[in-house]
Backbone as CSV, one residue per row, in Angstrom:
resi,resn,N_x,N_y,N_z,CA_x,CA_y,CA_z,C_x,C_y,C_z
1,MET,7.041,-92.638,170.058,8.169,-93.255,169.373,7.675,-94.329,168.419
2,ARG,6.663,-95.133,168.872,6.120,-96.190,168.015,5.471,-95.603,166.775
3,LYS,4.797,-94.453,166.929,4.150,-93.819,165.779,5.200,-93.359,164.766
4,LEU,6.302,-92.801,165.267,7.385,-92.356,164.395,8.010,-93.533,163.661
5,LEU,8.250,-94.634,164.369,8.818,-95.830,163.764,7.859,-96.420,162.744
6,PHE,6.569,-96.455,163.083,5.562,-96.981,162.166,5.483,-96.098,160.915
7,GLY,5.510,-94.780,161.100,5.441,-93.849,159.972,6.640,-93.995,159.046
8,ALA,7.838,-94.128,159.601,9.045,-94.292,158.791,9.012,-95.600,158.016
9,THR,8.539,-96.689,158.659,8.440,-97.983,157.990,7.432,-97.919,156.848
10,ALA,6.290,-97.276,157.102,5.266,-97.139,156.063,5.806,-96.338,154.877
11,PHE,6.542,-95.263,155.142,7.127,-94.452,154.076,8.092,-95.271,153.224
12,LEU,8.950,-96.051,153.857,9.896,-96.891,153.119,9.185,-97.931,152.271
13,LEU,8.128,-98.555,152.795,7.385,-99.558,152.018,6.692,-98.929,150.816
14,ILE,6.097,-97.757,151.012,5.424,-97.072,149.893,6.446,-96.674,148.831
15,THR,7.576,-96.137,149.268,8.635,-95.745,148.329,9.133,-96.945,147.540
16,ALA,9.352,-98.051,148.199,9.807,-99.262,147.509,8.757,-99.763,146.549
17,ALA,7.485,-99.693,146.923,6.408,-100.167,146.060,6.272,-99.287,144.818
18,CYS,6.515,-97.989,144.952,6.404,-97.086,143.803,7.506,-97.319,142.784
19,ASN,8.620,-97.859,143.202,9.750,-98.080,142.311,9.939,-99.548,141.954
20,ASN,8.886,-100.366,142.126,9.058,-101.806,141.937,9.246,-102.233,140.487
21,ASN,8.929,-101.399,139.525,9.103,-101.805,138.133,10.351,-101.201,137.492
22,LYS,11.226,-100.582,138.273,12.488,-100.054,137.739,13.529,-101.146,137.714
23,LYS,14.367,-101.072,136.721,15.493,-101.994,136.626,16.629,-101.484,137.496
24,SER,17.528,-102.361,137.854,18.676,-101.988,138.666,19.489,-100.917,137.947
25,GLY,19.809,-99.840,138.646,20.618,-98.774,138.070,19.812,-97.668,137.421
26,GLU,18.480,-97.811,137.300,17.667,-96.771,136.682,17.424,-95.633,137.646
27,VAL,17.532,-94.413,137.128,17.271,-93.222,137.908,16.285,-92.382,137.121
28,THR,15.221,-91.925,137.786,14.238,-91.066,137.145,14.417,-89.651,137.646
29,ILE,14.508,-88.710,136.704,14.650,-87.298,137.038,13.354,-86.620,136.648
30,LYS,12.723,-85.967,137.605,11.448,-85.300,137.348,11.644,-83.797,137.426
31,GLY,10.988,-83.099,136.571,11.021,-81.638,136.520,9.874,-81.231,135.628
32,ASP,10.117,-80.360,134.658,9.085,-80.024,133.686,8.707,-81.248,132.872
33,SER,9.666,-82.130,132.672,9.417,-83.402,132.007,10.114,-84.490,132.812
34,GLU,9.820,-85.732,132.493,10.406,-86.843,133.241,11.368,-87.599,132.342
35,SER,12.521,-87.931,132.884,13.540,-88.639,132.124,14.090,-89.778,132.969
36,THR,14.258,-90.952,132.351,14.829,-92.095,133.054,16.103,-92.504,132.350
37,THR,17.146,-92.717,133.120,18.419,-93.160,132.570,18.930,-94.325,133.401
38,ASN,19.738,-95.156,132.792,20.286,-96.301,133.502,21.756,-96.025,133.774
39,THR,22.089,-95.865,135.039,23.467,-95.557,135.404,24.407,-96.718,135.134
40,ASN,23.866,-97.951,135.084,24.718,-99.100,134.749,25.228,-98.986,133.316
41,ASP,24.358,-98.518,132.371,24.780,-98.323,130.980,25.867,-97.259,130.893
42,THR,25.660,-96.147,131.603,26.627,-95.057,131.586,27.965,-95.513,132.155
43,ALA,27.907,-96.247,133.259,29.142,-96.749,133.870,29.848,-97.720,132.931
44,GLY,29.081,-98.555,132.224,29.675,-99.498,131.281,30.357,-98.790,130.118
45,LYS,29.715,-97.735,129.609,30.310,-96.964,128.509,31.563,-96.233,128.973
46,ALA,31.519,-95.710,130.188,32.696,-95.019,130.732,33.856,-95.991,130.896
47,GLU,33.569,-97.194,131.356,34.614,-98.217,131.519,35.190,-98.617,130.158
48,GLN,34.311,-98.757,129.166,34.756,-99.107,127.813,35.645,-97.995,127.247
49,MET,35.247,-96.729,127.458,36.032,-95.601,126.969,37.401,-95.571,127.660
50,LYS,37.430,-95.823,128.957,38.690,-95.836,129.709,39.611,-96.923,129.157
51,ASN,39.073,-98.102,128.879,39.878,-99.203,128.336,40.424,-98.851,126.957
52,SER,39.580,-98.235,126.106,40.031,-97.824,124.768,41.149,-96.797,124.866
53,MET,40.996,-95.848,125.776,42.021,-94.819,125.951,43.343,-95.436,126.400
54,GLU,43.293,-96.387,127.332,44.523,-97.037,127.808,45.197,-97.821,126.690
55,GLU,44.390,-98.514,125.873,44.954,-99.266,124.744,45.649,-98.320,123.769
56,LEU,44.993,-97.189,123.448,45.581,-96.226,122.516,46.863,-95.609,123.070
57,GLN,46.882,-95.296,124.353,48.076,-94.708,124.955,49.266,-95.660,124.888
58,ASN,48.991,-96.954,124.920,50.062,-97.953,124.877,50.539,-98.271,123.464
59,LEU,49.784,-97.838,122.446,50.194,-98.085,121.061,51.272,-97.092,120.642
60,LYS,52.173,-97.564,119.803,53.206,-96.688,119.252,52.605,-95.909,118.080
61,PRO,52.735,-94.564,118.076,52.222,-93.783,116.945,52.891,-94.195,115.634
62,LEU,52.160,-94.062,114.538,52.690,-94.417,113.224,53.792,-93.451,112.796
63,SER,54.716,-93.963,112.019,55.765,-93.114,111.441,55.156,-92.311,110.287
64,LEU,55.909,-91.335,109.792,55.425,-90.543,108.660,55.183,-91.409,107.429
65,GLU,56.039,-92.392,107.193,55.855,-93.295,106.050,54.579,-94.129,106.205
66,GLU,54.310,-94.594,107.429,53.094,-95.380,107.675,51.843,-94.515,107.512
67,LEU,51.925,-93.262,107.946,50.801,-92.342,107.743,50.566,-92.090,106.257
68,LYS,51.663,-91.907,105.528,51.553,-91.652,104.086,50.861,-92.810,103.375
69,ALA,51.111,-94.029,103.841,50.493,-95.201,103.226,48.973,-95.233,103.405
70,LEU,48.445,-94.500,104.380,46.996,-94.456,104.596,46.281,-93.552,103.597
71,ILE,47.012,-92.636,103.008,46.424,-91.655,102.089,46.373,-92.253,100.680
72,PRO,45.176,-92.398,100.094,45.095,-93.015,98.761,45.728,-92.143,97.673
73,ALA,46.220,-92.792,96.659,46.846,-92.086,95.531,45.807,-91.361,94.686
74,GLU,44.541,-91.815,94.769,43.498,-91.259,93.907,42.143,-91.339,94.607
75,ILE,41.332,-90.289,94.449,39.944,-90.272,94.928,39.078,-89.708,93.814
76,MET,37.999,-90.382,93.484,37.054,-89.973,92.442,37.771,-89.638,91.128
77,GLY,38.795,-90.401,90.800,39.526,-90.201,89.561,40.570,-89.102,89.622
78,ALA,40.644,-88.376,90.729,41.631,-87.289,90.860,42.863,-87.796,91.601
79,LYS,44.019,-87.415,91.116,45.284,-87.834,91.726,45.589,-87.008,92.980
80,GLN,46.304,-87.644,93.904,46.733,-86.994,95.145,47.645,-85.813,94.839
81,ASP,47.423,-84.702,95.549,48.231,-83.507,95.367,48.392,-82.838,96.730
82,ASP,49.427,-82.054,96.877,49.641,-81.270,98.093,49.664,-82.147,99.346
83,TYR,50.393,-83.260,99.264,50.511,-84.181,100.397,51.327,-83.545,101.518
84,ASN,50.905,-83.793,102.773,51.640,-83.284,103.926,51.492,-84.278,105.076
85,ALA,52.584,-84.550,105.774,52.543,-85.394,106.974,53.372,-84.723,108.049
86,VAL,52.889,-84.829,109.274,53.587,-84.207,110.389,53.462,-85.113,111.610
87,ASN,54.541,-85.157,112.374,54.527,-85.856,113.646,55.056,-84.864,114.661
88,TYR,54.180,-84.382,115.514,54.550,-83.342,116.458,54.263,-83.820,117.875
89,ALA,55.299,-83.946,118.675,55.187,-84.342,120.086,54.391,-85.638,120.244
90,GLY,54.613,-86.587,119.337,53.958,-87.885,119.452,52.594,-87.967,118.799
91,TYR,52.152,-86.908,118.147,50.856,-86.890,117.472,51.085,-86.829,115.970
92,GLY,50.544,-87.793,115.236,50.781,-87.858,113.801,49.540,-87.547,112.984
93,GLN,49.769,-86.877,111.853,48.668,-86.499,110.974,49.164,-86.437,109.542
94,ALA,48.326,-86.884,108.610,48.649,-86.809,107.184,47.446,-86.247,106.433
95,SER,47.716,-85.485,105.372,46.628,-84.906,104.581,47.039,-84.817,103.118
96,ALA,46.031,-84.699,102.265,46.266,-84.512,100.829,45.027,-83.892,100.210
97,ARG,45.228,-83.252,99.051,44.112,-82.685,98.267,43.964,-83.481,96.984
98,TYR,42.757,-83.469,96.460,42.435,-84.150,95.213,41.594,-83.186,94.382
99,LYS,42.190,-82.619,93.334,41.503,-81.638,92.500,40.766,-82.372,91.378
100,ILE,39.459,-82.358,91.469,38.636,-83.076,90.494,38.469,-82.252,89.226
101,ASN,38.239,-80.938,89.365,38.228,-80.003,88.232,38.547,-78.611,88.774
102,ASP,38.374,-77.581,87.973,38.761,-76.227,88.395,38.010,-75.726,89.627
103,SER,36.795,-76.207,89.856,36.009,-75.699,90.987,35.694,-76.762,92.044
104,THR,36.117,-77.985,91.813,35.763,-79.079,92.713,37.003,-79.778,93.230
105,GLN,37.085,-79.908,94.551,38.214,-80.613,95.147,37.790,-81.279,96.454
106,ILE,38.584,-82.257,96.864,38.394,-82.965,98.128,39.701,-82.854,98.907
107,LYS,39.570,-82.657,100.213,40.743,-82.692,101.095,40.513,-83.812,102.100
108,LEU,41.529,-84.636,102.276,41.478,-85.748,103.220,42.503,-85.505,104.313
109,ASN,42.094,-85.674,105.571,42.973,-85.502,106.712,42.800,-86.713,107.623
110,VAL,43.891,-87.403,107.946,43.867,-88.581,108.811,44.778,-88.321,110.007
111,SER,44.214,-88.433,111.220,44.980,-88.241,112.456,45.102,-89.568,113.187
112,ASP,46.312,-89.874,113.608,46.576,-91.094,114.377,46.326,-90.797,115.854
113,CYS,45.441,-91.541,116.478,45.070,-91.307,117.879,45.855,-92.190,118.843
114,ALA,46.975,-92.761,118.394,47.795,-93.603,119.270,48.734,-92.741,120.098
115,GLY,49.209,-93.297,121.212,50.114,-92.580,122.108,49.348,-91.622,123.002
116,ASN,50.044,-90.996,123.907,49.391,-90.091,124.863,48.720,-88.907,124.186
117,ALA,49.394,-88.278,123.229,48.834,-87.098,122.563,47.624,-87.462,121.716
118,GLY,47.707,-88.533,120.970,46.605,-88.933,120.100,45.392,-89.441,120.856
119,ALA,45.604,-90.085,121.995,44.489,-90.633,122.773,43.551,-89.527,123.228
120,GLY,44.087,-88.345,123.496,43.234,-87.217,123.866,42.309,-86.826,122.727
121,LEU,42.801,-86.901,121.507,41.981,-86.607,120.337,40.867,-87.638,120.195
122,TYR,41.183,-88.897,120.459,40.187,-89.963,120.357,39.036,-89.727,121.334
123,ASN,39.335,-89.112,122.455,38.321,-88.826,123.470,37.276,-87.840,122.950
124,MET,37.572,-87.130,121.860,36.612,-86.191,121.269,35.350,-86.881,120.786
125,ARG,35.382,-88.196,120.652,34.180,-88.915,120.234,33.012,-88.610,121.151
126,LEU,33.313,-88.327,122.421,32.248,-88.022,123.378,31.510,-86.742,123.011
127,LEU,32.171,-85.826,122.301,31.554,-84.562,121.926,30.736,-84.663,120.640
128,MET,30.727,-85.829,120.024,30.078,-85.985,118.729,28.590,-86.303,118.871
129,ASN,27.882,-85.524,119.666,26.465,-85.747,119.854,25.771,-84.397,119.986
130,PHE,25.697,-83.658,118.885,25.053,-82.359,118.928,24.546,-81.981,117.544
131,GLU,23.701,-80.951,117.521,23.202,-80.409,116.262,23.199,-78.889,116.337
132,GLN,23.450,-78.274,115.205,23.376,-76.819,115.101,22.850,-76.497,113.714
133,ASP,21.978,-75.508,113.643,21.427,-75.096,112.360,21.224,-73.590,112.405
134,ASN,21.740,-72.878,111.415,21.486,-71.444,111.295,21.446,-71.099,109.814
135,GLU,21.359,-69.829,109.497,21.213,-69.444,108.085,22.461,-69.713,107.259
136,ASN,23.609,-69.882,107.916,24.861,-70.081,107.188,25.279,-71.532,107.016
137,GLU,24.980,-72.380,108.025,25.436,-73.765,107.961,24.611,-74.657,108.869
138,TYR,24.778,-75.955,108.665,24.238,-76.912,109.625,25.347,-77.884,110.006
139,ILE,25.272,-78.356,111.244,26.187,-79.372,111.759,25.316,-80.369,112.502
140,LYS,25.525,-81.648,112.247,24.739,-82.621,112.988,25.477,-83.938,113.165
141,SER,25.121,-84.616,114.239,25.665,-85.945,114.510,24.916,-86.953,113.658
142,THR,25.634,-87.969,113.250,25.031,-89.039,112.469,25.786,-90.331,112.793
143,ASN,25.328,-91.435,112.250,26.025,-92.710,112.437,26.734,-93.102,111.153
144,PHE,27.925,-93.647,111.316,28.703,-94.119,110.175,29.489,-95.338,110.641
145,ASN,29.290,-96.453,109.998,29.945,-97.711,110.395,29.717,-98.020,111.880
146,ASP,28.491,-97.820,112.339,28.084,-98.095,113.729,28.817,-97.244,114.755
147,GLN,29.299,-96.080,114.362,29.937,-95.148,115.290,29.424,-93.741,115.008
148,LYS,29.631,-92.852,115.970,29.228,-91.465,115.804,30.098,-90.782,114.753
149,ALA,29.465,-89.889,114.009,30.164,-89.090,113.005,29.515,-87.710,112.988
150,ILE,30.178,-86.758,112.359,29.637,-85.401,112.253,29.659,-84.983,110.789
151,GLU,28.513,-84.470,110.328,28.467,-83.884,108.994,28.162,-82.401,109.130
152,SER,28.751,-81.620,108.234,28.597,-80.172,108.277,28.594,-79.636,106.853
153,CYS,27.679,-78.704,106.572,27.630,-78.077,105.243,27.312,-76.596,105.365
154,LYS,27.979,-75.804,104.553,27.650,-74.384,104.423,26.425,-74.286,103.520
155,LYS,25.522,-73.390,103.832,24.284,-73.287,103.056,24.419,-72.359,101.845
156,LYS,25.250,-71.351,101.947,25.368,-70.395,100.858,26.469,-70.762,99.870
157,ARG,27.358,-71.674,100.277,28.412,-72.188,99.400,28.312,-73.703,99.441
158,ASN,28.747,-74.349,98.440,28.682,-75.806,98.405,29.969,-76.383,99.000
159,GLU,30.124,-76.219,100.328,31.272,-76.743,101.057,30.753,-77.615,102.197
160,CYS,31.225,-78.844,102.233,30.792,-79.780,103.270,32.002,-80.495,103.861
161,SER,31.816,-81.030,105.073,32.859,-81.864,105.678,32.188,-83.009,106.427
162,PHE,32.928,-84.110,106.513,32.437,-85.309,107.182,33.567,-85.841,108.055
163,THR,33.310,-85.980,109.365,34.319,-86.418,110.336,33.854,-87.705,110.994
164,TYR,34.737,-88.694,111.038,34.400,-89.965,111.685,35.676,-90.624,112.213
165,PHE,35.488,-91.627,113.062,36.611,-92.402,113.589,36.607,-93.770,112.928
166,SER,37.793,-94.276,112.627,37.921,-95.547,111.923,38.940,-96.437,112.622
167,GLY,38.649,-97.724,112.647,39.586,-98.696,113.180,39.918,-98.492,114.648
168,ASN,39.043,-97.812,115.393,39.287,-97.507,116.809,40.638,-96.850,117.036
169,ARG,41.110,-96.115,116.009,42.415,-95.470,116.129,42.528,-94.151,115.371
170,PHE,41.869,-94.005,114.260,42.078,-92.864,113.375,40.869,-91.937,113.334
171,MET,41.137,-90.626,113.385,40.099,-89.643,113.111,40.280,-89.216,111.659
172,VAL,39.213,-89.334,110.880,39.267,-89.045,109.453,38.333,-87.873,109.159
173,ILE,38.843,-86.882,108.435,38.028,-85.744,108.003,38.103,-85.675,106.489
174,VAL,36.936,-85.708,105.853,36.832,-85.577,104.393,36.084,-84.274,104.131
175,GLU,36.742,-83.348,103.428,36.137,-82.047,103.123,35.987,-81.911,101.619
176,GLY,34.944,-81.197,101.191,34.736,-81.018,99.767,34.284,-79.628,99.394
177,ASP,34.826,-79.115,98.310,34.351,-77.879,97.691,33.549,-78.287,96.468
178,ASN,32.307,-77.832,96.415,31.367,-78.171,95.338,31.090,-79.670,95.254
179,ILE,31.087,-80.299,96.420,30.731,-81.714,96.539,29.786,-81.841,97.726
180,GLY,28.650,-82.495,97.525,27.651,-82.644,98.578,28.052,-83.670,99.625
181,ILE,27.310,-83.658,100.733,27.618,-84.536,101.856,27.471,-86.015,101.487
182,ASP,26.498,-86.351,100.650,26.323,-87.762,100.265,27.525,-88.276,99.484
183,GLN,28.092,-87.439,98.616,29.292,-87.839,97.877,30.482,-88.003,98.817
184,LEU,30.589,-87.128,99.820,31.687,-87.258,100.790,31.552,-88.549,101.591
185,LYS,30.328,-88.906,101.945,30.112,-90.170,102.661,30.486,-91.360,101.779
186,ASP,30.191,-91.266,100.487,30.589,-92.337,99.562,32.115,-92.443,99.484
187,VAL,32.790,-91.295,99.466,34.257,-91.298,99.471,34.756,-91.984,100.749
188,ALA,34.164,-91.619,101.893,34.569,-92.198,103.175,34.373,-93.715,103.197
189,LYS,33.282,-94.189,102.599,33.025,-95.630,102.544,34.091,-96.355,101.728
190,GLY,34.647,-95.668,100.734,35.647,-96.288,99.873,37.070,-96.243,100.419
191,LEU,37.283,-95.513,101.510,38.626,-95.422,102.081,38.960,-96.676,102.864
192,ASN,40.207,-97.069,102.835,40.658,-98.252,103.561,41.607,-97.829,104.687
193,ILE,41.041,-97.121,105.661,41.839,-96.614,106.777,41.434,-97.378,108.028
194,LYS,42.311,-98.312,108.428,41.985,-99.167,109.584,43.203,-99.417,110.419
């Protein structure tokens, strides 16, 4: 019995000594490669996301007139055209097109993430961490205004889109025909959606 007790104590001391340089909450996963993650960071982000979701659910969704006010009258010198706003089951969205010339246009879509229906859309931010590349298009995560964003471009046609969240409330999608991703990002920087 003493040998068993001594062996168990020795095992615990060795195990503790091997993990003496880990920070609280760190977990190491070993397999073909080794990965260390801090569960305290993950728990903190989950708590922050839960708080953001609760705040959004408690906000009153914007009216159609308030949504319309978010859509600029002009982008890159082109006037707003084909405006549309919809409020369906508590979820609001507004969009417009801007025809720059016969072959070039921009489409802007703004979704309000307030209320129960919109808060679910805001939760999509968690999915904004991936990349895809094939012969037809690429999609990748990027940073925009210190938040996750997604850029996507067709390779055989000059069509791109840029999706980001603004003001901790709005999902904004800027799409372009015959406009590159850098120009779409410049358009996004010039928008005042907060």
